[in-house]
MDTraj code that builds the backbone (N, CA, C; nanometers):
import mdtraj as md
import numpy as np

residues = "MET LYS PHE TYR TYR LEU ASP THR ILE LEU ASN PHE GLY LYS TYR GLN GLY LYS THR LEU LYS ASP VAL ALA THR GLU ASN ILE MET TYR ILE GLU TRP CYS ILE MET ASN ILE ASP ASN PHE ALA ILE ASN ASP ILE THR VAL ASP GLU ILE LYS LYS ILE ASN ALA GLY PHE PHE SER PHE GLU GLY PRO SER GLU ARG LEU LYS ASP LYS ILE ASP GLU TRP TYR ASP ASP GLN LEU TRP GLN GLN GLN LYS GLU GLU ASP ARG GLN SER ASN GLU TYR GLY THR ASN TRP ASP SER GLU TYR TYR ASP ASP SER LEU ASP ILE ASP GLN GLN SER PRO GLU TRP TRP ASP ASN LEU".split()
xyz = np.array([
    [0.9439, 0.5491, -0.7871],
    [1.0250, 0.4723, -0.6940],
    [1.1602, 0.4472, -0.7591],
    [1.2641, 0.4669, -0.6844],
    [1.3980, 0.4366, -0.7324],
    [1.4542, 0.3230, -0.6479],
    [1.5003, 0.2194, -0.7161],
    [1.5628, 0.1078, -0.6469],
    [1.7131, 0.1317, -0.6425],
    [1.7679, 0.1151, -0.5234],
    [1.9107, 0.1339, -0.5015],
    [1.9763, -0.0030, -0.4870],
    [2.0978, -0.0125, -0.5405],
    [2.1757, -0.1364, -0.5364],
    [2.3099, -0.1047, -0.4711],
    [2.3885, -0.2055, -0.4402],
    [2.5149, -0.1825, -0.3704],
    [2.6063, -0.0847, -0.4433],
    [2.6039, -0.0862, -0.5753],
    [2.6920, 0.0029, -0.6512],
    [2.6276, 0.1372, -0.6866],
    [2.5049, 0.1604, -0.6406],
    [2.4385, 0.2888, -0.6656],
    [2.5074, 0.3976, -0.5847],
    [2.5382, 0.5065, -0.6517],
    [2.5989, 0.6210, -0.5839],
    [2.4872, 0.7139, -0.5390],
    [2.4864, 0.7440, -0.4105],
    [2.3827, 0.8313, -0.3557],
    [2.4046, 0.9739, -0.4049],
    [2.2945, 1.0399, -0.4416],
    [2.3032, 1.1781, -0.4891],
    [2.2304, 1.2724, -0.3937],
    [2.2238, 1.2348, -0.2680],
    [2.1562, 1.3153, -0.1667],
    [2.2181, 1.2865, -0.0308],
    [2.1904, 1.3760, 0.0627],
    [2.2235, 1.3524, 0.2028],
    [2.3711, 1.3582, 0.2371],
    [2.3996, 1.3200, 0.3596],
    [2.5366, 1.3307, 0.4102],
    [2.6319, 1.2286, 0.3485],
    [2.5775, 1.1277, 0.2812],
    [2.6626, 1.0290, 0.2139],
    [2.6608, 1.0466, 0.0622],
    [2.6241, 1.1652, 0.0183],
    [2.6217, 1.1946, -0.1245],
    [2.7595, 1.1657, -0.1849],
    [2.7577, 1.0947, -0.2987],
    [2.8825, 1.0596, -0.3659],
    [2.9374, 0.9239, -0.3257],
    [2.8790, 0.8622, -0.2246],
    [2.9220, 0.7297, -0.1799],
    [2.8249, 0.6250, -0.2315],
    [2.8743, 0.5025, -0.2459],
    [2.7869, 0.3936, -0.2890],
    [2.7066, 0.3424, -0.1702],
    [2.6010, 0.2726, -0.2013],
    [2.5200, 0.2122, -0.0958],
    [2.6047, 0.1124, -0.0160],
    [2.6966, 0.0452, -0.0827],
    [2.7854, -0.0487, -0.0137],
    [2.8726, 0.0253, 0.0887],
    [2.9245, 0.1423, 0.0503],
    [3.0040, 0.2229, 0.1444],
    [2.9204, 0.2605, 0.2664],
    [2.7969, 0.3021, 0.2422],
    [2.7091, 0.3430, 0.3514],
    [2.6764, 0.2238, 0.4405],
    [2.6549, 0.1066, 0.3802],
    [2.6263, -0.0142, 0.4583],
    [2.7423, -0.0480, 0.5508],
    [2.8619, -0.0209, 0.5054],
    [2.9811, -0.0477, 0.5860],
    [2.9972, 0.0559, 0.6968],
    [2.9699, 0.1832, 0.6636],
    [2.9938, 0.2924, 0.7581],
    [2.8797, 0.3146, 0.8569],
    [2.7541, 0.3114, 0.8076],
    [2.6420, 0.3506, 0.8934],
    [2.5138, 0.2836, 0.8444],
    [2.4925, 0.1618, 0.8851],
    [2.3769, 0.0840, 0.8400],
    [2.2446, 0.1506, 0.8761],
    [2.2431, 0.2232, 0.9847],
    [2.1200, 0.2901, 1.0287],
    [2.0745, 0.3962, 0.9276],
    [2.1688, 0.4534, 0.8533],
    [2.1323, 0.5540, 0.7538],
    [2.0463, 0.4917, 0.6440],
    [2.0787, 0.3700, 0.6030],
    [1.9977, 0.3025, 0.5007],
    [1.8580, 0.2756, 0.5557],
    [1.8492, 0.2319, 0.6798],
    [1.7185, 0.2106, 0.7420],
    [1.6418, 0.3430, 0.7519],
    [1.7117, 0.4510, 0.7833],
    [1.6482, 0.5821, 0.7898],
    [1.5930, 0.6205, 0.6515],
    [1.6717, 0.5963, 0.5467],
    [1.6269, 0.6276, 0.4110],
    [1.4999, 0.5502, 0.3764],
    [1.4971, 0.4233, 0.4105],
    [1.3784, 0.3407, 0.3832],
    [1.2569, 0.3976, 0.4537],
    [1.2737, 0.4401, 0.5766],
    [1.1617, 0.4895, 0.6562],
    [1.1161, 0.6293, 0.6141],
    [1.2092, 0.7126, 0.5663],
    [1.1791, 0.8547, 0.5499],
    [1.1800, 0.9082, 0.4075],
    [1.2364, 0.8362, 0.3142],
    [1.2410, 0.8848, 0.1759],
    [1.1453, 0.7984, 0.0942],
    [1.0368, 0.8601, 0.0492],
    [0.9298, 0.7853, -0.0170],
    [0.9762, 0.7069, -0.1392],
    [1.0658, 0.7624, -0.2190],
    [1.1048, 0.6927, -0.3422],
    [1.2321, 0.6098, -0.3273],
    [1.2723, 0.5788, -0.2059],
    [1.3924, 0.4987, -0.1794],
    [1.3523, 0.3548, -0.1501],
    [1.4063, 0.2610, -0.2295],
    [1.3767, 0.1191, -0.2062],
    [1.4959, 0.0346, -0.2470],
    [1.5032, -0.0837, -0.1892],
    [1.6034, -0.1828, -0.2276],
    [1.5318, -0.3157, -0.2437],
    [1.5838, -0.3991, -0.3334],
    [1.5187, -0.5287, -0.3559],
    [1.5738, -0.6331, -0.2589],
    [1.5141, -0.7522, -0.2620],
    [1.5534, -0.8592, -0.1685],
    [1.6994, -0.8999, -0.1840],
    [1.7490, -0.9005, -0.3046],
    [1.8893, -0.9384, -0.3280],
    [1.9814, -0.8372, -0.2603],
    [1.9505, -0.7100, -0.2746],
    [2.0323, -0.6065, -0.2112],
    [2.0221, -0.6155, -0.0596],
    [1.9047, -0.6442, -0.0077],
    [1.8892, -0.6632, 0.1376],
    [1.9824, -0.7753, 0.1849],
    [1.9818, -0.8873, 0.1144],
    [2.0682, -1.0001, 0.1526],
    [2.2163, -0.9628, 0.1444],
    [2.2546, -0.8877, 0.0409],
    [2.3942, -0.8456, 0.0268],
    [2.4346, -0.7527, 0.1408],
    [2.3430, -0.6622, 0.1785],
    [2.3723, -0.5702, 0.2892],
    [2.3839, -0.6472, 0.4205],
    [2.3002, -0.7481, 0.4402],
    [2.3087, -0.8292, 0.5621],
    [2.4424, -0.9029, 0.5709],
    [2.5006, -0.9381, 0.4572],
    [2.6334, -1.0014, 0.4585],
    [2.7403, -0.9022, 0.5026],
    [2.7209, -0.7754, 0.4666],
    [2.8164, -0.6712, 0.5051],
    [2.7983, -0.6344, 0.6519],
    [2.6715, -0.6248, 0.6926],
    [2.6415, -0.5827, 0.8292],
    [2.5216, -0.6618, 0.8795],
    [2.5472, -0.7568, 0.9668],
    [2.4426, -0.8472, 1.0162],
    [2.3343, -0.7745, 1.0953],
    [2.3603, -0.6521, 1.1384],
    [2.2626, -0.5767, 1.2144],
    [2.1558, -0.5093, 1.1302],
    [2.1663, -0.5258, 0.9991],
    [2.0674, -0.4631, 0.9107],
    [1.9300, -0.5236, 0.9353],
    [1.8302, -0.4384, 0.9439],
    [1.6926, -0.4781, 0.9750],
    [1.6856, -0.5494, 1.1100],
    [1.7540, -0.4912, 1.2083],
    [1.7529, -0.5501, 1.3417],
    [1.6186, -0.5283, 1.4118],
    [1.5358, -0.4374, 1.3596],
    [1.3998, -0.4227, 1.4102],
    [1.3058, -0.4135, 1.2904],
    [1.1775, -0.4400, 1.3131],
    [1.0823, -0.4599, 1.2044],
    [1.0423, -0.3347, 1.1283],
    [1.0508, -0.2182, 1.1860],
    [1.0038, -0.0960, 1.1210],
    [1.0483, -0.0805, 0.9769],
    [1.1800, -0.0768, 0.9518],
    [1.2258, -0.0584, 0.8137],
    [1.1877, -0.1738, 0.7206],
    [1.1922, -0.2957, 0.7699],
    [1.1588, -0.4080, 0.6817],
    [1.0113, -0.4043, 0.6436],
    [0.9243, -0.3688, 0.7385],
    [0.7810, -0.3571, 0.7078],
    [0.7545, -0.2410, 0.6136],
    [0.8220, -0.1276, 0.6364],
    [0.8045, -0.0102, 0.5494],
    [0.8511, -0.0425, 0.4076],
    [0.9638, -0.1123, 0.3972],
    [1.0146, -0.1502, 0.2652],
    [0.9168, -0.2431, 0.1954],
    [0.8636, -0.3393, 0.2669],
    [0.7646, -0.4307, 0.2092],
    [0.6434, -0.3532, 0.1577],
    [0.5948, -0.2595, 0.2376],
    [0.4796, -0.1782, 0.1961],
    [0.5109, -0.0972, 0.0708],
    [0.6289, -0.0359, 0.0673],
    [0.6674, 0.0427, -0.0499],
    [0.6716, -0.0432, -0.1756],
    [0.7315, -0.1608, -0.1640],
    [0.7439, -0.2485, -0.2803],
    [0.6075, -0.2997, -0.3231],
    [0.5213, -0.3319, -0.2275],
    [0.3848, -0.3742, -0.2619],
    [0.3111, -0.2636, -0.3371],
    [0.3235, -0.1396, -0.2892],
    [0.2591, -0.0263, -0.3563],
    [0.3163, -0.0080, -0.4965],
    [0.4486, -0.0183, -0.5093],
    [0.5133, -0.0043, -0.6400],
    [0.4656, -0.1140, -0.7347],
    [0.4604, -0.2363, -0.6845],
    [0.4173, -0.3496, -0.7669],
    [0.2727, -0.3315, -0.8126],
    [0.1850, -0.2899, -0.7210],
    [0.0452, -0.2648, -0.7576],
    [0.0354, -0.1568, -0.8650],
    [0.1154, -0.0520, -0.8496],
    [0.1155, 0.0552, -0.9494],
    [0.1652, 0.0047, -1.0843],
    [0.2687, -0.0809, -1.0813],
    [0.3206, -0.1372, -1.2066],
    [0.2144, -0.2223, -1.2761],
    [0.1426, -0.3023, -1.1981],
    [0.0353, -0.3846, -1.2554],
    [-0.0739, -0.2979, -1.3155],
    [-0.1103, -0.1918, -1.2435],
    [-0.2128, -0.1006, -1.2932],
    [-0.1677, -0.0344, -1.4230],
    [-0.0419, 0.0120, -1.4262],
    [0.0120, 0.0749, -1.5479],
    [0.0154, -0.0247, -1.6632],
    [0.0552, -0.1483, -1.6339],
    [0.0613, -0.2520, -1.7370],
    [-0.0786, -0.2812, -1.7910],
    [-0.1753, -0.2929, -1.7023],
    [-0.3122, -0.3196, -1.7469],
    [-0.3655, -0.2041, -1.8301],
    [-0.3357, -0.0839, -1.7868],
    [-0.3788, 0.0342, -1.8613],
    [-0.3181, 0.0341, -2.0018],
    [-0.1903, 0.0010, -2.0115],
    [-0.1237, -0.0042, -2.1422],
    [-0.1794, -0.1176, -2.2276],
    [-0.2037, -0.2332, -2.1676],
    [-0.2620, -0.3453, -2.2431],
    [-0.4009, -0.3093, -2.2940],
    [-0.4792, -0.2425, -2.2101],
    [-0.6120, -0.1985, -2.2525],
    [-0.6013, -0.1008, -2.3689],
    [-0.5065, -0.0088, -2.3576],
    [-0.4884, 0.0897, -2.4640],
    [-0.4466, 0.0216, -2.5936],
    [-0.3540, -0.0722, -2.5834],
    [-0.3047, -0.1405, -2.7034],
    [-0.4099, -0.2314, -2.7644],
    [-0.4904, -0.2935, -2.6794],
    [-0.5932, -0.3827, -2.7330],
    [-0.7135, -0.3040, -2.7822],
    [-0.7114, -0.1754, -2.7521],
    [-0.8158, -0.0835, -2.7959],
    [-0.9500, -0.1127, -2.7312],
    [-0.9506, -0.1883, -2.6198],
    [-1.0736, -0.2045, -2.5435],
    [-1.1093, -0.0710, -2.4810],
    [-1.0108, 0.0033, -2.4482],
    [-1.0207, 0.1331, -2.3866],
    [-1.0387, 0.2341, -2.4976],
    [-1.1532, 0.2723, -2.5294],
    [-1.1702, 0.3769, -2.6279],
    [-1.1998, 0.3288, -2.7672],
    [-1.2341, 0.2027, -2.7851],
    [-1.2687, 0.1552, -2.9181],
    [-1.3755, 0.2440, -2.9797],
    [-1.4723, 0.2787, -2.9010],
    [-1.5845, 0.3564, -2.9515],
    [-1.5494, 0.5028, -2.9731],
    [-1.4401, 0.5481, -2.9120],
    [-1.3995, 0.6871, -2.9364],
    [-1.3439, 0.6991, -3.0783],
    [-1.2941, 0.5904, -3.1304],
    [-1.2401, 0.5919, -3.2658],
    [-1.3466, 0.5578, -3.3690],
    [-1.4678, 0.5382, -3.3252],
    [-1.5774, 0.5024, -3.4144],
    [-1.6053, 0.6155, -3.5122],
    [-1.6456, 0.5786, -3.6304],
    [-1.6815, 0.6796, -3.7306],
    [-1.8007, 0.7629, -3.6852],
    [-1.8771, 0.7128, -3.5884],
    [-1.9962, 0.7827, -3.5410],
    [-1.9668, 0.8794, -3.4260],
    [-1.8487, 0.8705, -3.3694],
    [-1.8163, 0.9552, -3.2545],
    [-1.7841, 1.0961, -3.3019],
    [-1.8452, 1.1952, -3.2377],
    [-1.8220, 1.3358, -3.2698],
    [-1.7533, 1.4008, -3.1498],
    [-1.6267, 1.4321, -3.1654],
    [-1.5453, 1.4866, -3.0579],
    [-1.5958, 1.6227, -3.0088],
    [-1.6717, 1.6927, -3.0890],
    [-1.7204, 1.8251, -3.0497],
    [-1.8433, 1.8163, -2.9585],
    [-1.8960, 1.6957, -2.9393],
    [-2.0155, 1.6769, -2.8571],
    [-1.9811, 1.6106, -2.7250],
    [-2.0599, 1.6399, -2.6223],
    [-2.0478, 1.5679, -2.4958],
    [-2.0975, 1.4256, -2.5167],
    [-2.0627, 1.3388, -2.4241],
    [-2.0981, 1.1971, -2.4367],
    [-2.2495, 1.1770, -2.4484],
    [-2.3252, 1.2557, -2.3734],
    [-2.4707, 1.2382, -2.3778],
    [-2.5341, 1.2996, -2.5033],
    [-2.4532, 1.3650, -2.5856],
    [-2.5041, 1.4251, -2.7083],
    [-2.4664, 1.3440, -2.8327],
    [-2.4002, 1.2310, -2.8140],
    [-2.3577, 1.1514, -2.9289],
    [-2.4784, 1.0951, -3.0041],
    [-2.4561, 1.0622, -3.1275],
    [-2.5643, 1.0162, -3.2149],
    [-2.6154, 0.8785, -3.1728],
    [-2.7405, 0.8469, -3.2106],
    [-2.7925, 0.7127, -3.1831],
    [-2.7078, 0.6022, -3.2473],
    [-2.6481, 0.6320, -3.3613],
    [-2.5610, 0.5324, -3.4264],
    [-2.4393, 0.4992, -3.3392],
    [-2.3843, 0.6030, -3.2765],
    [-2.2694, 0.5800, -3.1889],
    [-2.3112, 0.4922, -3.0714],
    [-2.4245, 0.5249, -3.0095],
    [-2.4724, 0.4469, -2.8961],
    [-2.5038, 0.3039, -2.9374],
    [-2.5578, 0.2853, -3.0550],
    [-2.5879, 0.1489, -3.1039],
    [-2.4599, 0.0708, -3.1289],
    [-2.3510, 0.1411, -3.1572],
    [-2.2233, 0.0779, -3.1893],
    [-2.1489, 0.0316, -3.0636],
    [-2.1967, 0.0666, -2.9456],
    [-2.1276, 0.0290, -2.8201],
    [-2.1310, -0.1198, -2.7956],
])
top = md.Topology()
chain = top.add_chain()
for i, resn in enumerate(residues, 1):
    res = top.add_residue(resn, chain, resSeq=i)
    for name in ("N", "CA", "C"):
        top.add_atom(name, md.element.get_by_symbol(name[0]), res)
traj = md.Trajectory(xyz[None], top)
């Protein structure tokens, strides 16, 4: 997911080379189209408020605002999952037994020694 801000220069589409602020001034519907149709396009609440100051018609119907909310929720859930995965890795809860002196990497899990299983 890429978050766009007012000073972000677009590197795609018919407004390539323009900032999000320029697009908000020229064609607010294009930003709504991006939210609805480009999976990795998102803006945060602060940017939404800034765009509404430029163009009060932004999010004049619920589709884009709901889609943006869903995208951010999915991104946030993914971030939490990644963070938990990293914390597990760092705390070594994830794989403590793989580093055990009894673990034999050349064997399948069901072929490990009784000592390894006792160490779980």
